[in-house]
mmCIF file of the N, C-alpha and C atoms, coordinates in Angstrom:
data_MODEL
# 
_entry.id   MODEL 
# 
loop_
_atom_site.group_PDB 
_atom_site.id 
_atom_site.type_symbol 
_atom_site.label_atom_id 
_atom_site.label_alt_id 
_atom_site.label_comp_id 
_atom_site.label_asym_id 
_atom_site.label_entity_id 
_atom_site.label_seq_id 
_atom_site.pdbx_PDB_ins_code 
_atom_site.Cartn_x 
_atom_site.Cartn_y 
_atom_site.Cartn_z 
_atom_site.occupancy 
_atom_site.B_iso_or_equiv 
_atom_site.pdbx_formal_charge 
_atom_site.auth_seq_id 
_atom_site.auth_comp_id 
_atom_site.auth_asym_id 
_atom_site.auth_atom_id 
_atom_site.pdbx_PDB_model_num 
ATOM 1   N N  . MET A 1 1  ? 2.037   4.721   -8.327  1.00 0.00 ? 1  MET A N  1 
ATOM 2   C CA . MET A 1 1  ? 1.096   4.170   -7.389  1.00 0.00 ? 1  MET A CA 1 
ATOM 3   C C  . MET A 1 1  ? -0.161  3.815   -8.165  1.00 0.00 ? 1  MET A C  1 
ATOM 4   N N  . ILE A 1 2  ? -0.715  2.634   -7.904  1.00 0.00 ? 2  ILE A N  1 
ATOM 5   C CA . ILE A 1 2  ? -1.898  2.163   -8.606  1.00 0.00 ? 2  ILE A CA 1 
ATOM 6   C C  . ILE A 1 2  ? -2.959  1.744   -7.596  1.00 0.00 ? 2  ILE A C  1 
ATOM 7   N N  . ARG A 1 3  ? -4.174  2.215   -7.801  1.00 0.00 ? 3  ARG A N  1 
ATOM 8   C CA . ARG A 1 3  ? -5.296  1.747   -6.992  1.00 0.00 ? 3  ARG A CA 1 
ATOM 9   C C  . ARG A 1 3  ? -5.752  0.425   -7.551  1.00 0.00 ? 3  ARG A C  1 
ATOM 10  N N  . LYS A 1 4  ? -6.241  -0.443  -6.704  1.00 0.00 ? 4  LYS A N  1 
ATOM 11  C CA . LYS A 1 4  ? -6.665  -1.776  -7.133  1.00 0.00 ? 4  LYS A CA 1 
ATOM 12  C C  . LYS A 1 4  ? -7.685  -1.709  -8.264  1.00 0.00 ? 4  LYS A C  1 
ATOM 13  N N  . SER A 1 5  ? -8.581  -0.762  -8.215  1.00 0.00 ? 5  SER A N  1 
ATOM 14  C CA . SER A 1 5  ? -9.622  -0.664  -9.231  1.00 0.00 ? 5  SER A CA 1 
ATOM 15  C C  . SER A 1 5  ? -9.132  -0.016  -10.525 1.00 0.00 ? 5  SER A C  1 
ATOM 16  N N  . ASN A 1 6  ? -7.922  0.572   -10.497 1.00 0.00 ? 6  ASN A N  1 
ATOM 17  C CA . ASN A 1 6  ? -7.372  1.226   -11.682 1.00 0.00 ? 6  ASN A CA 1 
ATOM 18  C C  . ASN A 1 6  ? -6.319  0.353   -12.341 1.00 0.00 ? 6  ASN A C  1 
ATOM 19  N N  . GLU A 1 7  ? -6.183  0.522   -13.640 1.00 0.00 ? 7  GLU A N  1 
ATOM 20  C CA . GLU A 1 7  ? -5.120  -0.168  -14.356 1.00 0.00 ? 7  GLU A CA 1 
ATOM 21  C C  . GLU A 1 7  ? -3.954  0.775   -14.614 1.00 0.00 ? 7  GLU A C  1 
ATOM 22  N N  . ARG A 1 8  ? -4.191  2.066   -14.514 1.00 0.00 ? 8  ARG A N  1 
ATOM 23  C CA . ARG A 1 8  ? -3.146  3.057   -14.754 1.00 0.00 ? 8  ARG A CA 1 
ATOM 24  C C  . ARG A 1 8  ? -2.697  3.669   -13.440 1.00 0.00 ? 8  ARG A C  1 
ATOM 25  N N  . ALA A 1 9  ? -1.465  4.121   -13.431 1.00 0.00 ? 9  ALA A N  1 
ATOM 26  C CA . ALA A 1 9  ? -0.911  4.754   -12.235 1.00 0.00 ? 9  ALA A CA 1 
ATOM 27  C C  . ALA A 1 9  ? -1.662  6.039   -11.929 1.00 0.00 ? 9  ALA A C  1 
ATOM 28  N N  . ILE A 1 10 ? -1.917  6.283   -10.643 1.00 0.00 ? 10 ILE A N  1 
ATOM 29  C CA . ILE A 1 10 ? -2.553  7.540   -10.255 1.00 0.00 ? 10 ILE A CA 1 
ATOM 30  C C  . ILE A 1 10 ? -1.508  8.571   -9.860  1.00 0.00 ? 10 ILE A C  1 
ATOM 31  N N  . SER A 1 11 ? -0.272  8.141   -9.633  1.00 0.00 ? 11 SER A N  1 
ATOM 32  C CA . SER A 1 11 ? 0.827   9.060   -9.380  1.00 0.00 ? 11 SER A CA 1 
ATOM 33  C C  . SER A 1 11 ? 2.149   8.325   -9.576  1.00 0.00 ? 11 SER A C  1 
ATOM 34  N N  . VAL A 1 12 ? 3.193   9.100   -9.844  1.00 0.00 ? 12 VAL A N  1 
ATOM 35  C CA . VAL A 1 12 ? 4.532   8.557   -10.050 1.00 0.00 ? 12 VAL A CA 1 
ATOM 36  C C  . VAL A 1 12 ? 5.484   9.349   -9.168  1.00 0.00 ? 12 VAL A C  1 
ATOM 37  N N  . HIS A 1 13 ? 6.422   8.659   -8.506  1.00 0.00 ? 13 HIS A N  1 
ATOM 38  C CA . HIS A 1 13 ? 7.333   9.296   -7.566  1.00 0.00 ? 13 HIS A CA 1 
ATOM 39  C C  . HIS A 1 13 ? 8.755   8.837   -7.833  1.00 0.00 ? 13 HIS A C  1 
ATOM 40  N N  . PRO A 1 14 ? 9.731   9.717   -7.589  1.00 0.00 ? 14 PRO A N  1 
ATOM 41  C CA . PRO A 1 14 ? 11.125  9.354   -7.858  1.00 0.00 ? 14 PRO A CA 1 
ATOM 42  C C  . PRO A 1 14 ? 11.696  8.316   -6.892  1.00 0.00 ? 14 PRO A C  1 
ATOM 43  N N  . THR A 1 15 ? 11.130  8.218   -5.695  1.00 0.00 ? 15 THR A N  1 
ATOM 44  C CA . THR A 1 15 ? 11.644  7.248   -4.731  1.00 0.00 ? 15 THR A CA 1 
ATOM 45  C C  . THR A 1 15 ? 10.508  6.426   -4.145  1.00 0.00 ? 15 THR A C  1 
ATOM 46  N N  . GLN A 1 16 ? 10.856  5.239   -3.661  1.00 0.00 ? 16 GLN A N  1 
ATOM 47  C CA . GLN A 1 16 ? 9.864   4.383   -3.021  1.00 0.00 ? 16 GLN A CA 1 
ATOM 48  C C  . GLN A 1 16 ? 9.335   5.045   -1.750  1.00 0.00 ? 16 GLN A C  1 
ATOM 49  N N  . ALA A 1 17 ? 10.198  5.741   -1.032  1.00 0.00 ? 17 ALA A N  1 
ATOM 50  C CA . ALA A 1 17 ? 9.780   6.400   0.212   1.00 0.00 ? 17 ALA A CA 1 
ATOM 51  C C  . ALA A 1 17 ? 8.706   7.453   -0.056  1.00 0.00 ? 17 ALA A C  1 
ATOM 52  N N  . GLU A 1 18 ? 8.879   8.238   -1.118  1.00 0.00 ? 18 GLU A N  1 
ATOM 53  C CA . GLU A 1 18 ? 7.880   9.252   -1.457  1.00 0.00 ? 18 GLU A CA 1 
ATOM 54  C C  . GLU A 1 18 ? 6.566   8.606   -1.896  1.00 0.00 ? 18 GLU A C  1 
ATOM 55  N N  . ALA A 1 19 ? 6.660   7.535   -2.671  1.00 0.00 ? 19 ALA A N  1 
ATOM 56  C CA . ALA A 1 19 ? 5.457   6.820   -3.104  1.00 0.00 ? 19 ALA A CA 1 
ATOM 57  C C  . ALA A 1 19 ? 4.731   6.211   -1.913  1.00 0.00 ? 19 ALA A C  1 
ATOM 58  N N  . ALA A 1 20 ? 5.488   5.642   -0.980  1.00 0.00 ? 20 ALA A N  1 
ATOM 59  C CA . ALA A 1 20 ? 4.887   5.026   0.210   1.00 0.00 ? 20 ALA A CA 1 
ATOM 60  C C  . ALA A 1 20 ? 4.175   6.069   1.058   1.00 0.00 ? 20 ALA A C  1 
ATOM 61  N N  . LYS A 1 21 ? 4.795   7.235   1.245   1.00 0.00 ? 21 LYS A N  1 
ATOM 62  C CA . LYS A 1 21 ? 4.171   8.290   2.039   1.00 0.00 ? 21 LYS A CA 1 
ATOM 63  C C  . LYS A 1 21 ? 2.862   8.742   1.402   1.00 0.00 ? 21 LYS A C  1 
ATOM 64  N N  . GLU A 1 22 ? 2.886   8.972   0.102   1.00 0.00 ? 22 GLU A N  1 
ATOM 65  C CA . GLU A 1 22 ? 1.676   9.389   -0.602  1.00 0.00 ? 22 GLU A CA 1 
ATOM 66  C C  . GLU A 1 22 ? 0.593   8.306   -0.516  1.00 0.00 ? 22 GLU A C  1 
ATOM 67  N N  . GLY A 1 23 ? 0.984   7.054   -0.699  1.00 0.00 ? 23 GLY A N  1 
ATOM 68  C CA . GLY A 1 23 ? 0.030   5.955   -0.612  1.00 0.00 ? 23 GLY A CA 1 
ATOM 69  C C  . GLY A 1 23 ? -0.590  5.833   0.765   1.00 0.00 ? 23 GLY A C  1 
ATOM 70  N N  . GLN A 1 24 ? 0.225   6.001   1.792   1.00 0.00 ? 24 GLN A N  1 
ATOM 71  C CA . GLN A 1 24 ? -0.299  5.928   3.154   1.00 0.00 ? 24 GLN A CA 1 
ATOM 72  C C  . GLN A 1 24 ? -1.233  7.093   3.437   1.00 0.00 ? 24 GLN A C  1 
ATOM 73  N N  . ASP A 1 25 ? -0.902  8.276   2.929   1.00 0.00 ? 25 ASP A N  1 
ATOM 74  C CA . ASP A 1 25 ? -1.782  9.435   3.114   1.00 0.00 ? 25 ASP A CA 1 
ATOM 75  C C  . ASP A 1 25 ? -3.139  9.200   2.460   1.00 0.00 ? 25 ASP A C  1 
ATOM 76  N N  . ILE A 1 26 ? -3.134  8.658   1.249   1.00 0.00 ? 26 ILE A N  1 
ATOM 77  C CA . ILE A 1 26 ? -4.385  8.367   0.542   1.00 0.00 ? 26 ILE A CA 1 
ATOM 78  C C  . ILE A 1 26 ? -5.170  7.288   1.285   1.00 0.00 ? 26 ILE A C  1 
ATOM 79  N N  . ALA A 1 27 ? -4.493  6.232   1.727   1.00 0.00 ? 27 ALA A N  1 
ATOM 80  C CA . ALA A 1 27 ? -5.163  5.148   2.450   1.00 0.00 ? 27 ALA A CA 1 
ATOM 81  C C  . ALA A 1 27 ? -5.770  5.648   3.753   1.00 0.00 ? 27 ALA A C  1 
ATOM 82  N N  . ARG A 1 28 ? -5.054  6.504   4.447   1.00 0.00 ? 28 ARG A N  1 
ATOM 83  C CA . ARG A 1 28 ? -5.563  7.075   5.703   1.00 0.00 ? 28 ARG A CA 1 
ATOM 84  C C  . ARG A 1 28 ? -6.797  7.922   5.418   1.00 0.00 ? 28 ARG A C  1 
ATOM 85  N N  . ARG A 1 29 ? -6.716  8.754   4.390   1.00 0.00 ? 29 ARG A N  1 
ATOM 86  C CA . ARG A 1 29 ? -7.841  9.636   4.046   1.00 0.00 ? 29 ARG A CA 1 
ATOM 87  C C  . ARG A 1 29 ? -9.078  8.832   3.649   1.00 0.00 ? 29 ARG A C  1 
ATOM 88  N N  . ASP A 1 30 ? -8.881  7.790   2.828   1.00 0.00 ? 30 ASP A N  1 
ATOM 89  C CA . ASP A 1 30 ? -10.003 7.005   2.320   1.00 0.00 ? 30 ASP A CA 1 
ATOM 90  C C  . ASP A 1 30 ? -10.361 5.807   3.204   1.00 0.00 ? 30 ASP A C  1 
ATOM 91  N N  . GLU A 1 31 ? -9.600  5.631   4.308   1.00 0.00 ? 31 GLU A N  1 
ATOM 92  C CA . GLU A 1 31 ? -9.820  4.532   5.255   1.00 0.00 ? 31 GLU A CA 1 
ATOM 93  C C  . GLU A 1 31 ? -9.821  3.181   4.542   1.00 0.00 ? 31 GLU A C  1 
ATOM 94  N N  . ILE A 1 32 ? -8.733  2.932   3.818   1.00 0.00 ? 32 ILE A N  1 
ATOM 95  C CA . ILE A 1 32 ? -8.568  1.692   3.067   1.00 0.00 ? 32 ILE A CA 1 
ATOM 96  C C  . ILE A 1 32 ? -7.231  1.049   3.422   1.00 0.00 ? 32 ILE A C  1 
ATOM 97  N N  . LYS A 1 33 ? -6.934  -0.087  2.820   1.00 0.00 ? 33 LYS A N  1 
ATOM 98  C CA . LYS A 1 33 ? -5.665  -0.776  3.067   1.00 0.00 ? 33 LYS A CA 1 
ATOM 99  C C  . LYS A 1 33 ? -4.596  -0.241  2.118   1.00 0.00 ? 33 LYS A C  1 
ATOM 100 N N  . PHE A 1 34 ? -3.351  -0.266  2.592   1.00 0.00 ? 34 PHE A N  1 
ATOM 101 C CA . PHE A 1 34 ? -2.199  0.158   1.796   1.00 0.00 ? 34 PHE A CA 1 
ATOM 102 C C  . PHE A 1 34 ? -1.191  -0.979  1.780   1.00 0.00 ? 34 PHE A C  1 
ATOM 103 N N  . PHE A 1 35 ? -0.724  -1.359  0.597   1.00 0.00 ? 35 PHE A N  1 
ATOM 104 C CA . PHE A 1 35 ? 0.282   -2.406  0.442   1.00 0.00 ? 35 PHE A CA 1 
ATOM 105 C C  . PHE A 1 35 ? 1.505   -1.821  -0.233  1.00 0.00 ? 35 PHE A C  1 
ATOM 106 N N  . LEU A 1 36 ? 2.670   -2.026  0.348   1.00 0.00 ? 36 LEU A N  1 
ATOM 107 C CA . LEU A 1 36 ? 3.941   -1.621  -0.243  1.00 0.00 ? 36 LEU A CA 1 
ATOM 108 C C  . LEU A 1 36 ? 4.570   -2.877  -0.814  1.00 0.00 ? 36 LEU A C  1 
ATOM 109 N N  . ARG A 1 37 ? 4.794   -2.888  -2.114  1.00 0.00 ? 37 ARG A N  1 
ATOM 110 C CA . ARG A 1 37 ? 5.308   -4.074  -2.796  1.00 0.00 ? 37 ARG A CA 1 
ATOM 111 C C  . ARG A 1 37 ? 6.748   -3.889  -3.243  1.00 0.00 ? 37 ARG A C  1 
ATOM 112 N N  . THR A 1 38 ? 7.456   -4.995  -3.338  1.00 0.00 ? 38 THR A N  1 
ATOM 113 C CA . THR A 1 38 ? 8.811   -4.983  -3.874  1.00 0.00 ? 38 THR A CA 1 
ATOM 114 C C  . THR A 1 38 ? 8.705   -4.936  -5.403  1.00 0.00 ? 38 THR A C  1 
ATOM 115 N N  . GLN A 1 39 ? 9.844   -4.752  -6.078  1.00 0.00 ? 39 GLN A N  1 
ATOM 116 C CA . GLN A 1 39 ? 9.818   -4.681  -7.541  1.00 0.00 ? 39 GLN A CA 1 
ATOM 117 C C  . GLN A 1 39 ? 9.309   -5.962  -8.174  1.00 0.00 ? 39 GLN A C  1 
ATOM 118 N N  . ASP A 1 40 ? 9.497   -7.092  -7.508  1.00 0.00 ? 40 ASP A N  1 
ATOM 119 C CA . ASP A 1 40 ? 9.012   -8.357  -8.078  1.00 0.00 ? 40 ASP A CA 1 
ATOM 120 C C  . ASP A 1 40 ? 7.572   -8.670  -7.664  1.00 0.00 ? 40 ASP A C  1 
ATOM 121 N N  . GLY A 1 41 ? 6.898   -7.734  -6.998  1.00 0.00 ? 41 GLY A N  1 
ATOM 122 C CA . GLY A 1 41 ? 5.483   -7.874  -6.689  1.00 0.00 ? 41 GLY A CA 1 
ATOM 123 C C  . GLY A 1 41 ? 5.140   -8.432  -5.326  1.00 0.00 ? 41 GLY A C  1 
ATOM 124 N N  . ARG A 1 42 ? 6.151   -8.867  -4.556  1.00 0.00 ? 42 ARG A N  1 
ATOM 125 C CA . ARG A 1 42 ? 5.853   -9.369  -3.207  1.00 0.00 ? 42 ARG A CA 1 
ATOM 126 C C  . ARG A 1 42 ? 5.464   -8.204  -2.294  1.00 0.00 ? 42 ARG A C  1 
ATOM 127 N N  . ILE A 1 43 ? 4.608   -8.497  -1.344  1.00 0.00 ? 43 ILE A N  1 
ATOM 128 C CA . ILE A 1 43 ? 4.177   -7.465  -0.399  1.00 0.00 ? 43 ILE A CA 1 
ATOM 129 C C  . ILE A 1 43 ? 5.239   -7.310  0.683   1.00 0.00 ? 43 ILE A C  1 
ATOM 130 N N  . ARG A 1 44 ? 5.782   -6.092  0.793   1.00 0.00 ? 44 ARG A N  1 
ATOM 131 C CA . ARG A 1 44 ? 6.825   -5.810  1.777   1.00 0.00 ? 44 ARG A CA 1 
ATOM 132 C C  . ARG A 1 44 ? 6.222   -5.434  3.131   1.00 0.00 ? 44 ARG A C  1 
ATOM 133 N N  . GLU A 1 45 ? 5.220   -4.581  3.110   1.00 0.00 ? 45 GLU A N  1 
ATOM 134 C CA . GLU A 1 45 ? 4.485   -4.221  4.329   1.00 0.00 ? 45 GLU A CA 1 
ATOM 135 C C  . GLU A 1 45 ? 3.096   -3.784  3.930   1.00 0.00 ? 45 GLU A C  1 
ATOM 136 N N  . HIS A 1 46 ? 2.199   -3.816  4.893   1.00 0.00 ? 46 HIS A N  1 
ATOM 137 C CA . HIS A 1 46 ? 0.845   -3.358  4.621   1.00 0.00 ? 46 HIS A CA 1 
ATOM 138 C C  . HIS A 1 46 ? 0.259   -2.713  5.863   1.00 0.00 ? 46 HIS A C  1 
ATOM 139 N N  . TYR A 1 47 ? -0.679  -1.814  5.620   1.00 0.00 ? 47 TYR A N  1 
ATOM 140 C CA . TYR A 1 47 ? -1.361  -1.091  6.684   1.00 0.00 ? 47 TYR A CA 1 
ATOM 141 C C  . TYR A 1 47 ? -2.846  -1.120  6.397   1.00 0.00 ? 47 TYR A C  1 
ATOM 142 N N  . SER A 1 48 ? -3.638  -1.215  7.436   1.00 0.00 ? 48 SER A N  1 
ATOM 143 C CA . SER A 1 48 ? -5.080  -1.152  7.312   1.00 0.00 ? 48 SER A CA 1 
ATOM 144 C C  . SER A 1 48 ? -5.553  0.048   8.122   1.00 0.00 ? 48 SER A C  1 
ATOM 145 N N  . TYR A 1 49 ? -6.097  1.033   7.430   1.00 0.00 ? 49 TYR A N  1 
ATOM 146 C CA . TYR A 1 49 ? -6.535  2.257   8.106   1.00 0.00 ? 49 TYR A CA 1 
ATOM 147 C C  . TYR A 1 49 ? -8.003  2.162   8.448   1.00 0.00 ? 49 TYR A C  1 
ATOM 148 N N  . ARG A 1 50 ? -8.308  2.568   9.656   1.00 0.00 ? 50 ARG A N  1 
ATOM 149 C CA . ARG A 1 50 ? -9.679  2.519   10.158  1.00 0.00 ? 50 ARG A CA 1 
ATOM 150 C C  . ARG A 1 50 ? -10.195 3.933   10.347  1.00 0.00 ? 50 ARG A C  1 
ATOM 151 N N  . GLU A 1 51 ? -11.452 4.020   10.732  1.00 0.00 ? 51 GLU A N  1 
ATOM 152 C CA . GLU A 1 51 ? -12.064 5.309   11.004  1.00 0.00 ? 51 GLU A CA 1 
ATOM 153 C C  . GLU A 1 51 ? -11.215 6.091   11.990  1.00 0.00 ? 51 GLU A C  1 
ATOM 154 N N  . GLY A 1 52 ? -10.980 7.348   11.695  1.00 0.00 ? 52 GLY A N  1 
ATOM 155 C CA . GLY A 1 52 ? -10.180 8.191   12.572  1.00 0.00 ? 52 GLY A CA 1 
ATOM 156 C C  . GLY A 1 52 ? -8.695  8.146   12.235  1.00 0.00 ? 52 GLY A C  1 
ATOM 157 N N  . GLY A 1 53 ? -8.297  7.394   11.205  1.00 0.00 ? 53 GLY A N  1 
ATOM 158 C CA . GLY A 1 53 ? -6.909  7.374   10.765  1.00 0.00 ? 53 GLY A CA 1 
ATOM 159 C C  . GLY A 1 53 ? -6.000  6.420   11.510  1.00 0.00 ? 53 GLY A C  1 
ATOM 160 N N  . ALA A 1 54 ? -6.536  5.622   12.443  1.00 0.00 ? 54 ALA A N  1 
ATOM 161 C CA . ALA A 1 54 ? -5.699  4.665   13.168  1.00 0.00 ? 54 ALA A CA 1 
ATOM 162 C C  . ALA A 1 54 ? -5.222  3.588   12.209  1.00 0.00 ? 54 ALA A C  1 
ATOM 163 N N  . ALA A 1 55 ? -3.949  3.246   12.299  1.00 0.00 ? 55 ALA A N  1 
ATOM 164 C CA . ALA A 1 55 ? -3.374  2.261   11.386  1.00 0.00 ? 55 ALA A CA 1 
ATOM 165 C C  . ALA A 1 55 ? -3.050  0.979   12.130  1.00 0.00 ? 55 ALA A C  1 
ATOM 166 N N  . GLU A 1 56 ? -3.308  -0.115  11.455  1.00 0.00 ? 56 GLU A N  1 
ATOM 167 C CA . GLU A 1 56 ? -2.897  -1.422  11.957  1.00 0.00 ? 56 GLU A CA 1 
ATOM 168 C C  . GLU A 1 56 ? -1.847  -1.916  10.978  1.00 0.00 ? 56 GLU A C  1 
ATOM 169 N N  . LYS A 1 57 ? -0.611  -2.069  11.455  1.00 0.00 ? 57 LYS A N  1 
ATOM 170 C CA . LYS A 1 57 ? 0.493   -2.427  10.568  1.00 0.00 ? 57 LYS A CA 1 
ATOM 171 C C  . LYS A 1 57 ? 0.686   -3.929  10.521  1.00 0.00 ? 57 LYS A C  1 
ATOM 172 N N  . GLY A 1 58 ? 0.894   -4.419  9.311   1.00 0.00 ? 58 GLY A N  1 
ATOM 173 C CA . GLY A 1 58 ? 1.264   -5.812  9.094   1.00 0.00 ? 58 GLY A CA 1 
ATOM 174 C C  . GLY A 1 58 ? 2.678   -5.843  8.557   1.00 0.00 ? 58 GLY A C  1 
ATOM 175 N N  . GLY A 1 59 ? 3.323   -6.960  8.662   1.00 0.00 ? 59 GLY A N  1 
ATOM 176 C CA . GLY A 1 59 ? 4.697   -7.079  8.183   1.00 0.00 ? 59 GLY A CA 1 
ATOM 177 C C  . GLY A 1 59 ? 4.758   -7.732  6.825   1.00 0.00 ? 59 GLY A C  1 
ATOM 178 N N  . GLU A 1 60 ? 5.891   -8.340  6.548   1.00 0.00 ? 60 GLU A N  1 
ATOM 179 C CA . GLU A 1 60 ? 6.041   -9.038  5.281   1.00 0.00 ? 60 GLU A CA 1 
ATOM 180 C C  . GLU A 1 60 ? 5.097   -10.222 5.250   1.00 0.00 ? 60 GLU A C  1 
ATOM 181 N N  . MET A 1 61 ? 4.653   -10.556 4.066   1.00 0.00 ? 61 MET A N  1 
ATOM 182 C CA . MET A 1 61 ? 3.731   -11.673 3.903   1.00 0.00 ? 61 MET A CA 1 
ATOM 183 C C  . MET A 1 61 ? 4.474   -12.830 3.257   1.00 0.00 ? 61 MET A C  1 
ATOM 184 N N  . SER A 1 62 ? 4.032   -14.016 3.563   1.00 0.00 ? 62 SER A N  1 
ATOM 185 C CA . SER A 1 62 ? 4.646   -15.200 2.972   1.00 0.00 ? 62 SER A CA 1 
ATOM 186 C C  . SER A 1 62 ? 4.220   -15.331 1.518   1.00 0.00 ? 62 SER A C  1 
ATOM 187 N N  . GLU A 1 63 ? 4.896   -16.181 0.767   1.00 0.00 ? 63 GLU A N  1 
ATOM 188 C CA . GLU A 1 63 ? 4.570   -16.380 -0.645  1.00 0.00 ? 63 GLU A CA 1 
ATOM 189 C C  . GLU A 1 63 ? 3.129   -16.826 -0.820  1.00 0.00 ? 63 GLU A C  1 
ATOM 190 N N  . SER A 1 64 ? 2.618   -17.688 0.048   1.00 0.00 ? 64 SER A N  1 
ATOM 191 C CA . SER A 1 64 ? 1.233   -18.150 -0.079  1.00 0.00 ? 64 SER A CA 1 
ATOM 192 C C  . SER A 1 64 ? 0.251   -17.010 0.168   1.00 0.00 ? 64 SER A C  1 
ATOM 193 N N  . GLN A 1 65 ? 0.586   -16.096 1.084   1.00 0.00 ? 65 GLN A N  1 
ATOM 194 C CA . GLN A 1 65 ? -0.276  -14.955 1.331   1.00 0.00 ? 65 GLN A CA 1 
ATOM 195 C C  . GLN A 1 65 ? -0.233  -13.985 0.146   1.00 0.00 ? 65 GLN A C  1 
ATOM 196 N N  . ASN A 1 66 ? 0.915   -13.864 -0.517  1.00 0.00 ? 66 ASN A N  1 
ATOM 197 C CA . ASN A 1 66 ? 1.034   -12.997 -1.675  1.00 0.00 ? 66 ASN A CA 1 
ATOM 198 C C  . ASN A 1 66 ? 0.168   -13.479 -2.823  1.00 0.00 ? 66 ASN A C  1 
ATOM 199 N N  . LEU A 1 67 ? -0.026  -14.769 -2.942  1.00 0.00 ? 67 LEU A N  1 
ATOM 200 C CA . LEU A 1 67 ? -0.789  -15.322 -4.052  1.00 0.00 ? 67 LEU A CA 1 
ATOM 201 C C  . LEU A 1 67 ? -2.282  -15.228 -3.843  1.00 0.00 ? 67 LEU A C  1 
ATOM 202 N N  . ALA A 1 68 ? -2.704  -15.011 -2.604  1.00 0.00 ? 68 ALA A N  1 
ATOM 203 C CA . ALA A 1 68 ? -4.138  -14.937 -2.297  1.00 0.00 ? 68 ALA A CA 1 
ATOM 204 C C  . ALA A 1 68 ? -4.782  -13.679 -2.853  1.00 0.00 ? 68 ALA A C  1 
# 
């Protein structure tokens, strides 16, 4: 898992599911956005956490949205 401001991984997990859970927990705690990417870098799903831990879920993004 890599934070946008970091170049190095902040954690490593044996499965994507474990990495996603940890990433969502961190995003919820820090009230930031979480992006789950495929191996080729496309965004598979994303969540935006707000004050109080409420999540707004987004789905897959189009190629043009991935490039933004």
